[in-house]
N, C-alpha and C positions, 0 to 999 in steps of 0.2 A: 631792408631799411623801410620804415614806415614813411608815408607822405607827410612832410613837414612835421616831424615828430618832436618839436621842441616842447619843453615843459610849460612855457608860457602859453603856447597855442593850445595845448591839451587842457590847461586850466581854463582858458577862455571858452573852449568848446564845452567842457563840463558845466561851466556856469551858464552858458546859453541853453544847454539842454535842460538843466534844472529849472531855469526861469521859464522856458517855453512850456515844460510840463506843468508847472505851477499855474500859469495863466490858463492853459487848456483845461485843467481839472477844476480850477477855481471858478471858471465861468460856465462850467457844464458843457463846454464845447462851443459856446457862442463866440469865443475868442480863441486864437491859437490854431485854428484849422488852416487858415491861409497866412503864410509867414514870409517876410522878406528875408531871403537867404543870400543876398548879394555879398554879405560879409564872408560867406563861405564859397564864393566862386560861382554862384548861380546868376542867372540873368535878372532875377528879381523875385517876384512872389511865386511861391509854390505851395501846393496842398500838403498837409501833414495829418497823420492819424496817430492815435495812441494804441500801442500794442501792449497787452497785459499777458505776461507769462508767469509761471511759478518758478521760483529759484530752484535750480537742480539739486542744490545741497540743503538749502534752508526751507524750501517749500513755501517761502513768503511770496506774496504778490509783488511783481516787478512791472512797472509801467514805463515805457520809453516812447517818446515822440519820434516818428520816422517820416521822411518824405515818401510820398506814394505816387503811383501811377495806376491807371485802370487798363486791364487787359481782358477783354470780354466781360464776363461777370465776376471777375476777381480783382482784388486790389493787389498791387505789386509793391514789395519793399525790397531793399537791397542790403545785404549783410556786409557792408563795406568796412566798417570800423576805421574809416579814413585811410584805408590802405595798409593797415597794420598787418603783420604776418599771421595773426591769429583771428579767429572768428569773434564777433561781439558776444557778450554774455547772453543777450536776448536770444540769439540764434542757438547757442549751446543749450539754453533752457528749453527751447522748442524741441530740440532733438532728444532731450532727456525726458521731458514731460510734454507730450504733444498737445495737450489742451491749451487753447489760447482764446483770447477775446480781443476785439478791437473796437475802437470808437473813432468814427469819422464825423467831425463836427458834433452834433447833438445826438447822433444815432449810434447805438452800440450793439454788438453781436457776439455770440459764440461763433467760432470759425474753425473750419478745417484748413490745413495748410499743406503745401507741397513745395519742393524745390524744382524749379524748371531745369530740364536737361536737354542735351542734344540741340537739334535745330530750333526747338522752341526757346531754349535758353538764349541762343544767339539772337533771335528776333526780339525777345523781351529785353535782353541786355542792351541792344541797340536803341530800343525805344527809351529805356530808362536813362541811358547815357545822353540822349537828347533832352530829356526832362531836366536832368542835373548833370551837366558836362564834366564836373570833377570826377565822376565815377570812372571815367577812362584813365585818369591819372592815378586814381586809387588802385586800379587793377595792376598797373605797371609797378607801383610801389609795393603791392602785396606779393610780388614775385611769383613764387610757386603756388600760392593759395588762390584757387579759383573762387572768386567772390560769389557766394550763393545769391541767387535771385529767388525770392520767396513769394509764392502766390497764395493769397488768403481768400477763402470763399466763405461768406457768411452762411450760417445754417439756422440760426434762431436769434430773434431780437432779445436783448437783455436791457436792464436799467443802465443808464449812463454811469460812467466811472465817477468816483468821488475821492 
């Protein structure tokens, strides 16, 4: 059973994501980086980045805004999909086509990525659950699916997303 999986909630979430991405891209990252996520159970303002992957079937560019944290010299994102039993499309795209790019505010990069495992995952998961407390509920809702914790390391600057 997914966390609060009502059709109305899913529609509101899709609308919020679409609007957030539009503002972030339209402003070149000057807006959309810091967002009020209280409506989604957060304490307030949180940082978000844009992750660009290639569609695993279509090959088309896909851009998704994600809450992030910092872990050493890597950005951390969580493949929660709100506690759904399946991984989000962006994570499946990464596993199929490992090239990715990210934009944080006005800076964009090609990046390498990896999934945290073992003790490191436990530590990073704890940190990200503090950044965004609903992640703990999402993991319960996801049941047997361990929610991936993805670390992104920039390797080269690129032009900002459009």
